[in-house]
N, C-alpha and C positions, 0 to 999 in steps of 0.2 A: 233637705234641711230648711227649717223655717228662716225667714229673713230677720227674725228677732234673735237668732242664735249668732254668737260671735264668729268672725272669720279671723284668719291670721292677719297680723298687723301690716304685712306688706301689701295688702289690698288697698290701703289708704293712699291717696295721692301725695300726701306729705304729712309729717308728724311734728314739725317744729313751728313755733310762732314765726310769722313772716312780718318784717324782715328780722331774721335771727340775730344779726350783729347788734341791731338797735335794742332788741329784747335783752340781750346779755349786758349791754351798757346800762339799761334801766335797772336790771337786776343788781348789778354792782352798786349803782347809786343808792337804790332803795334799801339795800341791806348793809351798807358800809359800816354802820355802827353795831351790827350784830352778826357775828360769825354763825350763830345758831340759825338765824333767819336765812342767811345765805345758803347754808347746807340744806335747809328745808326746801327752799325755792328750787335749788338745783336737783334735789331728789324728786320734786314734783315734776320738773321739766323732763327728767329721765323717764319717770313713770308714764308721762303723757306720750313721749316718743315711742315707748315700747308697748303701749297698750294695744290690745286686740280691738278691732273695729267691727261693729255689727254691720251687716249689709243694709243697704237702703231699702225702704219699702218698695213694692212694685210701682213702676212708673204709672202716673196718671195718664189715661188716654188723651192724646192730642185731638182736639176738635176743630180748631181754627189756627191758621198761620197767616201772618202778614210779614213779609221780609224775614228777619231773624227772630221775630217775636211770635210766641204761641200762646194760645189759651188751652190749658190742660185741666181736665176735671171729671166730675162724676156724672155729668149729664142729668137726665131726669126731666120731669115735666113741671117742676116747681119754679118759683120765681128765680130768675138768674141772679146770682151773687158773684161778683168778680173781685177777687182778692188781688191787690196791686202791691207788689213788694217794692222795696227800694231798688235803685240801680246799683247800690253798693251791697255786696255779699249776695249769696244765692237766694233764690226764692224758696228754697227748701226749708227755711225757718218756719214756713206756714204749712209744711208737710214733712216734719222731721222724722217721726216714727208713726206706726199705726195708732199708738195711744196719744201721740202729740202732734196731731194733724188737724189744724183748724178747718182746712178745706174739706177733708173727708168727714169731719164731724158735722159740718153744715150740710154736706151731701146726705148724710145718714138721717138728717132731719127733714128731708124732702125738698131741699133747694137744688136747683141746677147750679152747683158750685164750681166756679172756674178759678184756676190759679194762673196768673200771667207769668210767663217767663220771658225776660227781655232778650235772651240769647246772648251770643258772644260777638261783640263788635270787632271790626278789623280796622286797620289804618284808613281804609277807604271811607269809613264812617266818621272821619275826624271832625267834620263840620256840623255834625248833628248834636245840638245842645240839648239841655233838659227840656225846653219847650218843644224842640223838634221831636223828641221821643214821644211826647204826648200827641203831637199833630200827625206824625208819620207812622207811628207804630201802634199806639194805644187806641186812638179814635177809629182807625180802620177796622180794628178787631171788634170794637163795641157795635159798630154798624151791622155786623153779621148776626147779632143776637136778635131773636124774634120779638123781644119786648124790652122796654127800658129796664136796665139792671140796677141793682143796688151795688154801689162801689164801696169797697172796704180797702182803704189805703194804709199801709204800714210804713212808718218812718218817712223817708223822702217820697215813697210811693203815695203817702197821704197828701203831701204837697202837690204831687202831680195829679192825684185823683180830684183834688179841688179844681184844678184847671180843666180836667176832662168834664167834670160836672157842669162847668160854666159854658161848655161848648157843645154838649151832647145831652139829650134827654135822659134823665136817670130817675129811678123811683126813690132813691135815697142815697145819702153819702155818709159814710163812717170814716173817720180818721183815727189812727192809733199811733200815739207817740210821734206825731207829725210836726216837724218844725215849720213855722210860718214867720214869726217875728224873730229873725235871726240876730237882731241886736241883743236878744236875750242870752246869747252866748257870753256877753260881757267881756271880761279880761281874756278869755280863751281865744278871742278873735285874733289877737296880735300874734301869738305863736303859730296859729294856723295860716295867717298871712305870710309869715316868714317861711314856713314850710313850702307853701305854694310858690313864692317868689324864687326860692332856691331850685325848684324842680320844673318851673314853667317852660323854660327853653328846651330842656331835654324831652318833656312831654310833647311839646309842639313838634319836635323833630320826629318823634315816634308816631304821632297822631293818636296816641293813647295815654291814659293815666293809669299806671300799674296799681294793682291792688295793694302792693307793699306801701305805696305812698299814702293811700287812704287809711290803711291800718296804722301807719305812723301817726296820722292825724287823730285817730281814735285814742291811741295810747297817750298822746299829749294831754288829752282831756282828763285822764285819771291813771297816771302811771303807778301810783301806790296800790290801787286796787288790782291792776293787772298783775303785779308781782305777788300780792297777797293771796290771790286765788290759786297760784301755783304752789305757794307754801301749804295751803290747806289741802291741795290735791295730793300731797306727799303721803297723807295718811287716809285718804278717802278709799272707800270700798263699796262694792255692791252697786245698787242703782245710782247712788250719788256719783260714783266714779265713772260709770258708763255715760251718765248725763253730761258730765264735764267734758269727756272726750268728744261726744257728738257736737256739743256747742262750740268747742274750740276748733274742731275741724271745720265747722260751718263758718266761724268767724275768720279763719285763715284761708278760706277758699273764695271763689268769686272771680268774675270776669273783670277786665279793666274797664274803665270808663273811656268814652271817646274824649279826645282832647277838648272839644267844645263843651261837653258836659262837665268836665272837670273845671274848666275855666268859668263856666256858669255857676257851678257850686261854690267855688272859692271866691270869685270876684263879685258876681251879681247877687249871690244870696248871702254868704257869710260876711263878706266885707261891706257890700252896699245895701243889704237888706231890701232888695227890690220887692219881694212879696209883702213884707211887713209895712212898707211905705206905700203900697198900692201901685207900684210902678212895674211890676212883673207882667209882661205881655206874652200871651200864648194865642196863636191864631189871629194875631192883629187886635187882640182885645186885652185890656187890663183885667187881671183876675182879682176881684174884690169879694171875699167870702160873704160879706153882708148883703151883696147884691143878688145872691143866689136865692131862689124860691123853693128849692126842693127840701124835704126833711133832712136835717143834718144833726150829727152827734159826734163829739170828739172824746176819746179816751186818753187821759193824760197821766203819764207815770210821774209820781211825785219825787221819787229818789233818782230819776234818770240822770245820768251824766253825759250820755251820748246826745240826747235831745232834751235839754233841761226844760222843766215845766214853764220857765219864763219865756220859752220860744213858742208856746202853744198858740193856736189860732185865736181863741177867745170866743168860741161859739156860745150861744145862750145855753145849749144843752151840753154841759161839760161834765164828764164822769172822771173823778180822780181815782187813781189806782195805786195802792201801796205796794207796788212791785216794780222792779227795774225794767230797763228797755227791752231786754230779752225775756226776763222772767214773766212779764205780763202776757207773753205769747205762749210760752211752753213750760213755765214753772209749775210747781206743785199746786198753786192756788189759781192758776190761769183760768180754769173752767169756771170757778165761782166768781172771780173778779172781772173776767173779760168775756169768755165764751158765752156763758148763759145770759149776761146782760145784753150782749150784742144780738144773740138770737131772739131775745124778748123784744128788743127794739125793732128788729126786722119784722117780727110777727105783728107788731102794732102798726105797721105802715098801711096806708090806704090800699085796697085791692087794685089790681091793674084795671084800667078802663077798657 
C-alpha cells in the first residue's frame, strides 16, 4: 500500500482538539447565538474525530544526532540547507506529505537539505531554556556540517536561527513567520500572561510545559477562527478534507516544552520582549539582527494571527506573503509564494569559498 493511501482512523494518536474541554467551551461561546452554527461545528468535530488518517511519508534518514536533537534529510553534495522548526508543534509541518514537504523539495533541487527535530524533552531537561536549546542542541549539530549552511527558521525556529547565525558561520539566513518584536502582540499579551501565571507553578512542579497549555495560548489569539474552521469542515470533501485532518493532527500533536523554555517564551519574550529590545542573550552575547553580516531575508505572513506581522524582525529584505501562518508553508499557493522565492534567494547567494 502506498503511504498516500488512507489507513483506518485508529492509527492516529488522537482525534480531538487538545484540550478538548476548552475547545467545547469555546464552541459553546462562539455559537451561542446560532443553533445552526453550533450543529455545524459539532458535525465538523465528529467528522474530524472519525476521519481516516493517511500514513506518514517515509522517515527522512537521520544523519547527525546530538543529545535528543537530530538532523534528518536528503543528503547530497549541494549546499547544506538546515530547516529549523519551532519548539512548539512537530517538525513535520516542513515534511507533511510527499507533495507538501519543503525539505524534500529543496533536496530534489540539489541541496543537502536537513530538517532539525528537537526531540522529546524529559523533566531532567527542565532548566534548558530557549537560548540553551540553541547553545546545547542546535550549534553542536551545525558544527558537524562540512561547510557553512543556509539556515531556514520557521516561527520560533526563525527566532532561534537568528541567534545561531550570530554565533556560528552561515552562508545565509531565512526566517519565515518568525516573531522578534513581541510587543507586536499588543493586547493579546495580557491573556497570555494570565494563562502562564495560572499554570506556572504546575509546570515548575512537572519540569515541563504540556502541549495543551501551548494550544490554549494559540486558541486565545483567534477563538472565532478555531471554531469556524470546524464548521466549514462539516461539509468538506476530497483533498480539502484530507488536508484539514493532516493539519489539525499536526496542530494537536507535539512534545512539551521544558519548563525553562516555557518560562522564557512567556516571560522573557512575550511579556518582556527581550529580543525586540536587544536584550536577549544567547551564548553570552546580545542577539541584534542588524549586527549580523550574513545575507538575510524574512518572509512575513500578512494575515497571520499566530505570529502577527507587527512582530516581524524588520530586515531590509522583507517579503510579504498573503497566506496564513501554516498556509504559507503547505497551502495551495505555498510553492509560488514561498518555496520558489526561497529557492531563488538561496541560488543567488555567493558560492562557498
